[in-house]
C-alpha positions as CSV (number, residue, x, y, z in Angstrom):
1,M,0.0,0.0,0.0
2,E,1.4,3.4,-1.1
3,L,1.6,6.0,1.7
4,L,2.1,9.6,0.9
5,T,3.6,12.4,3.1
6,I,1.2,15.2,4.1
7,S,2.7,17.6,1.4
8,K,2.3,15.0,-1.4
9,A,-1.3,14.1,-0.2
10,A,-2.2,17.8,-0.1
11,K,-0.8,18.3,-3.6
12,K,-2.9,15.3,-4.8
13,L,-6.1,17.0,-3.4
14,G,-5.1,20.5,-4.5
15,V,-5.2,21.9,-1.0
16,H,-2.8,23.3,1.7
17,P,-1.4,20.7,4.2
18,N,-3.1,22.6,7.0
19,S,-6.4,21.5,5.4
20,L,-5.5,17.9,6.0
21,R,-4.7,18.6,9.6
22,N,-8.0,20.4,10.0
23,W,-10.0,17.6,8.4
24,E,-8.3,15.1,10.7
25,K,-9.5,17.1,13.7
26,R,-13.0,17.0,12.2
27,G,-12.8,13.3,11.6
28,L,-13.1,13.5,7.9
29,I,-9.8,11.7,7.2
30,K,-7.6,9.4,9.3
31,P,-3.9,9.2,8.5
32,V,-1.5,6.4,9.3
33,R,0.9,7.4,12.1
34,L,4.5,6.3,11.9
35,P,6.5,5.4,15.0
36,G,8.0,8.9,15.0
37,G,4.5,10.5,14.8
38,Q,4.7,11.6,11.1
39,R,1.4,11.4,9.2
40,R,1.1,9.2,6.1
41,Y,-2.0,9.0,3.8
42,S,-3.0,6.1,1.7
43,M,-4.4,6.6,-1.8
44,D,-7.5,4.6,-0.8
45,E,-8.2,7.1,2.0
46,L,-7.7,10.1,-0.3
47,N,-10.0,8.7,-3.0
48,R,-12.6,7.9,-0.4
49,L,-12.5,11.5,0.8
50,L,-12.7,12.9,-2.8
51,Q,-15.7,10.6,-3.6
52,S,-17.6,11.5,-0.4
53,G,-18.3,15.0,-1.6
54,Q,-17.5,16.4,1.8
55,L,-14.8,18.8,0.5
56,T,-16.9,20.7,-2.0
57,D,-18.2,23.4,0.3
58,G,-14.9,24.0,2.0
59,Q,-13.1,24.4,-1.3
60,E,-15.5,27.1,-2.5
61,S,-15.9,29.0,0.7
62,V,-14.7,32.6,1.1
63,V,-13.9,35.0,3.8
64,L,-14.8,38.7,3.7
65,Y,-12.7,41.4,5.2
66,A,-13.5,45.1,5.5
67,R,-11.7,47.9,7.3
68,V,-12.1,51.7,8.0
69,S,-9.5,53.8,9.7
70,T,-11.6,55.7,12.2
71,K,-14.6,55.3,14.4
72,K,-16.0,58.4,12.8
73,Q,-16.0,56.5,9.4
74,A,-17.6,53.5,11.1
75,D,-20.3,55.6,12.7
76,A,-21.1,57.2,9.4
77,G,-21.9,53.8,8.0
78,N,-18.8,53.4,5.8
79,L,-17.9,50.0,7.3
80,D,-21.4,48.6,7.0
81,R,-21.7,49.7,3.4
82,Q,-18.2,48.2,2.6
83,I,-19.0,44.8,4.0
84,E,-22.4,44.8,2.3
85,R,-20.7,45.4,-1.1
86,L,-18.5,42.4,-0.4
87,R,-21.5,40.2,0.6
88,Q,-23.2,41.2,-2.6
89,Y,-20.2,40.3,-4.7
90,A,-20.0,36.9,-3.0
91,R,-23.7,36.2,-3.5
92,E,-23.5,37.2,-7.2
93,N,-20.6,34.8,-7.8
94,G,-22.1,31.9,-5.9
95,F,-19.5,31.7,-3.1
96,T,-20.2,30.2,0.3
97,F,-19.6,32.5,3.2
98,R,-17.1,30.9,5.7
99,A,-16.7,34.1,7.8
100,E,-16.5,37.8,7.7
101,F,-14.2,40.1,9.7
102,T,-14.0,43.8,10.1
103,D,-11.5,46.3,11.8
104,V,-11.7,49.9,12.8
105,A,-8.0,50.7,12.7
106,S,-5.2,52.3,10.7
107,G,-3.8,50.3,7.9
108,L,-0.5,50.6,9.7
109,N,-1.8,48.8,12.8
110,Q,-0.3,45.3,12.8
111,K,-2.4,44.1,15.8
112,R,-5.8,44.1,14.1
113,R,-8.1,41.3,15.5
114,G,-10.0,40.9,12.2
115,L,-6.9,40.6,10.1
116,A,-5.4,38.1,12.7
117,N,-8.5,35.9,12.3
118,V,-8.3,36.1,8.5
119,L,-4.7,34.8,8.7
120,K,-5.6,32.2,11.3
121,L,-8.3,30.6,9.2
122,A,-6.1,30.7,6.1
123,E,-3.4,28.8,8.0
124,Q,-5.9,26.2,9.0
125,G,-7.0,25.7,5.4
126,E,-10.6,26.9,6.1
127,Y,-11.2,28.8,2.9
128,K,-9.9,29.4,-0.7
129,K,-10.6,33.1,-1.4
130,L,-10.4,36.3,0.6
131,I,-12.6,39.1,-0.7
132,I,-11.7,42.7,0.0
133,E,-12.7,46.0,-1.6
134,Y,-9.1,47.0,-2.5
135,P,-5.6,46.2,-1.3
136,D,-5.3,49.1,1.1
137,R,-7.9,47.5,3.3
138,L,-5.5,44.7,4.2
139,A,-2.4,46.8,4.8
140,R,-1.2,50.3,4.0
141,F,2.4,49.0,3.5
142,G,3.5,45.4,3.2
143,Y,0.5,44.1,1.3
144,E,2.8,41.9,-0.9
145,Y,4.0,40.0,2.2
146,I,0.4,39.3,3.3
147,E,-0.5,38.3,-0.2
148,R,2.5,35.9,-0.4
149,H,1.6,34.3,2.9
150,L,-2.0,33.8,1.9
151,R,-0.9,32.3,-1.4
152,Y,1.3,29.9,0.4
153,C,-1.8,28.9,2.5
154,G,-3.7,28.3,-0.8
155,V,-5.8,31.5,-0.6
156,E,-6.4,33.8,-3.5
157,I,-7.2,37.5,-2.7
158,I,-10.0,39.1,-4.7
159,A,-10.1,42.9,-4.7
160,I,-13.5,43.9,-6.1
161,A,-13.2,47.7,-6.4
162,E,-12.0,49.2,-9.7
163,K,-10.7,52.3,-8.0
164,E,-10.1,53.5,-4.4
165,P,-12.7,55.8,-2.8
166,E,-12.2,59.5,-2.7
167,D,-11.4,59.7,1.0
168,V,-8.4,57.3,0.6
169,N,-6.1,60.3,0.1
170,S,-6.9,61.7,3.6
171,E,-6.4,58.2,5.1
172,L,-3.0,58.0,3.4
173,V,-1.9,61.4,4.6
174,R,-3.0,60.5,8.2
175,D,-1.0,57.3,8.2
176,L,2.1,58.9,6.7
177,L,2.0,61.7,9.2
178,A,1.6,59.2,12.0
179,I,4.8,57.5,10.8
180,V,6.7,60.9,10.7
181,A,5.3,61.8,14.2
182,A,6.5,58.6,15.7
183,F,10.0,59.1,14.3
184,S,10.0,62.7,15.4
185,A,9.2,61.7,19.0
186,R,12.2,59.4,19.0
187,L,14.5,62.0,17.5
188,Y,13.4,65.0,19.5
189,G,11.9,63.5,22.7
190,A,8.4,63.5,24.0
191,R,8.1,67.2,24.2
192,G,9.3,67.8,20.7
193,G,7.1,64.9,19.5
194,R,4.0,66.5,21.0
195,R,4.7,69.7,19.1
196,V,5.2,67.7,15.9
197,R,2.0,65.7,16.4
198,Q,0.1,68.9,17.1
199,G,1.3,70.4,13.8
200,F,0.4,67.2,12.0
201,R,-3.1,67.2,13.5
202,E,-3.6,70.7,12.0
203,L,-2.3,69.4,8.7
204,I,-4.7,66.5,8.8
205,A,-7.6,68.8,9.6
206,G,-6.6,70.9,6.6
207,V,-6.6,67.9,4.3
208,E,-10.0,66.8,5.5
209,R,-11.4,70.3,5.0
210,D,-10.0,70.3,1.4
211,E,-11.5,66.9,0.8
212,K,-14.9,68.1,2.1
213,A,-14.8,71.2,0.0
214,K,-13.9,69.2,-3.1
215,K,-16.8,66.9,-2.6
216,E,-19.2,69.8,-2.0
217,G,-17.9,71.4,-5.2
218,N,-18.6,68.3,-7.2
219,N,-22.2,68.1,-6.0
């Protein structure tokens, strides 16, 4: 009887190895354990799993992720509208919802609970596609690293928006100024950092006023 390693078995099924580990926990597949504890999979077991039809939903399931930078944006309904657009796209394309996650945080924030859950489920092989509105929602910088990690987990990112919303410029300015403020505080100390941050807050307010005036002028 031919026994395959977990990586070869996953390749045969077209899934990530973490999917096999997760299916084992759910009782969908039972590997052979070698004396050293390594998993091995028989072709008979893999064929049985394929023919059972139990994998279909898991392979087509998707996760939705939406993010806004501030509570003010969330309170204005921006987050709800964003997640509803993702739901609509998923419904129109016949995807099965595995989960949806949201964050109200800067794209620079690396400790977002929603994003952490997105990555955790991907690492467990729980879904095949991540649907977002546009790349900035995942990360302001370092998007390529997240994309690469998800691809390694067997997850494809789908960005549904053709262009970024008009208020993305003010978000970008806010995040860039936050970076400069953080470095200024380190260079000039807490007191100097406070002065720099105050100046940046005034700049951000000016950018937001310009954005608002631009929108009113277009109406």
